[in-house]
N, C-alpha and C positions, 0 to 999 in steps of 0.2 A: 340839336341837345336832348331833346326829352328820349331821342329812340332810344340817342348810345346808352343813355340810362340806364332804360331800362333793358338795354341787353349789352354789360360791359362785358360778356367773353368777344361780341364782333365785335365793339370799341378798339380792345386792349390787339387785336389780331390786326386790326387796317393800324393802328399805330406801328405795330412792330411791321407792319412791311413798309407802310410811308420812312419809318426809318433807316432799313433794308437802302431803299435806292435811293437814300443821301448818304449811306454807307458807299455806296455802288458807285453813286456818280462819284464820289469826290477823292474814292479810289480811282477811278478812271484819269482823271486827272492830275491828279499825287502819280500816276504812273506814266502819265503821256509827259509830263514835265524831267523825271526822272531819267526816263530812257531818251528821250532828247527826241520825241515823237515827232514825223513832219521832218528833221534837220537832220540834214547829211554835210558830207566830206570828199570833195573828190580826191585820190591818192595822188601825189604830186610822183615825178619820174626820179624818182632820185638814183640811179644804175646809174654806175658810172660815176658817181662822185664818193667822197670817202667818208667814211660813217661819221666819223663829227659832225660833217656838210651835212651827210641825211640823217642827224638827225635835229639839226636846226629846223632844215624841209619841212620835216615831219610833224615837230612842236608848231610852229606857224602854222599851217593845219589842223591843229588841235586834235592830230596823230600819234598815238606811243611807237616808238620804236626799239624792237627787242630783236636783240641776236641770234638769230636758230641756230648758222650753222658757219663751218666756213672751207671752205676748199682749195688749195693751190695750183697755181695756173703762171707761168714762165711769163707767158706772153702779156701778163695784164697788173698791172701795180699795184704791190702790194697795201692792203689797207682798203682797196676800195668795194664798192658795191656789188656783187654780179648778178643777183638775184632776189626779188621782192617779191610778197603775197600779203596782200590783193594785188594785184600788177597795177599800173598807172593808170590813169581814170577813169578807174571803179570806181562806184557811188560806194559809203558804207557812215555807219554813223560817228561820230563824234566823240575821241575816246580810242577809236579802234586801233586795236593791237597789230600793227604794216610787219610780216617776219622778213628780216634779212640774213641775204648770206652774202660773207664776203670774201675776199682774197684771202688768204693767212699768208703772213709773213716771211715764215716758211715751212718747208716741207714737211708734213706730218711723217715721223718716224714710229717704224713696227719695228715690234721684234720677233722673230724667224727661227719657232720652235724647231726641235729636231725634228727633223724630214727622213731622217734614213732610214732603211729594214722596216719602210713601208708601203703599202701599193703606192704606182703614181697617180688614179684617178682618187685615197686620200689626200699625199703630197697636195693636187692639183685644187682641192676643194679648201687645203688650209690655209694656201698660200694666198686665194681669189678671195677668202674673209678675211682677210688681211688690206684686201682691196689694192694688192699687189694684179696689174692687167699682164705684163707684159712677163709669158714662160715663156723658154727655149726647152726640148724635149732632146736629149741626144740621148742614144742606145749603144750601150757599152758591152763586148762583150764577155757575157755570164751567163752563165745555167739561168736564171732567176729570170724569166721573163717580168719587163714590165715591173721589177722589187726598184726600188729607188736605192743608188748608192750612192749616191754626191750627191749636192747642192753648190753651186758654183754664182759665184756675183763677182762682175768685173774678175773675170779668169779665173778668182780665185776660190777654190773653196770654204765653206763657211762652215759652223759649230751652231747647236742648235743654244739659242738666245744671242744671236747677235740681233745686230738694231743696224736697221739699212732705213733709204725714203719710202716712202710707200710709188713711187715712180722706177723705183728699181727695177733695172732687167734679170730674171734669176736662171737661170740655164738647169737642168735637173739630169741630171745623168741616169740613167734605167737598164737593170738590166736584159739583151736583146733574147737569150732565152735559146737551147742551142733543144733538135730535133732530137729522136730516138736515131736518126741516121747519124747524125752527125756526129752523135758519140760514140756510134758502133765503128763507123769511120776514121773520128780522131783511133780509136783506141789500134785498128788493123796501121795506122800507119805512123804510131807511135809502138809495135813491133816489128826488131828486127828479125829477118827473112833472109832466111840461108838458101841458100843453094848447090844442091850437091851432086855430083856428078852419078848415074845409077847407069855404072857397067850391066 
């Protein structure tokens, strides 16, 4: 004690260090309690369950269900869980979010913009961007090669703004293009040839 009275600065520094250690120790304990340090939950397998059943299963495991996406699959029952992340049997902290993808009750509908008078590559890029996977390209007589002349769904032409299911199959009619030789031959074929006798 006499030493600390003679050297108050050293005593204050020592008090500060001891206080800092105590605060750090208390903080570590609090963080361990707050984050559930050492506690883990096993993610249950909820694939194939209805969304409501998945909510109950995850709640029982002290986990949070989050609907992240939906897809449409004709072969699966509407409303069931198709994918989950993290996967089943993963070890996670309590309260962790489990992201679910469910099978939609109906197909997603998309709006097709006007695609005529643009290149085939542009049109295909736009259609694929909408999520439509089935595209058939048919060449039709035209001098403009690969220019989109028509877009058909179920055999009928569609215009810009038409709403169709994302699973639809579209047919794109594009110009096949005429070569210079075809153009010359066409001009010759269209001319009247008159043969006269020369004596």
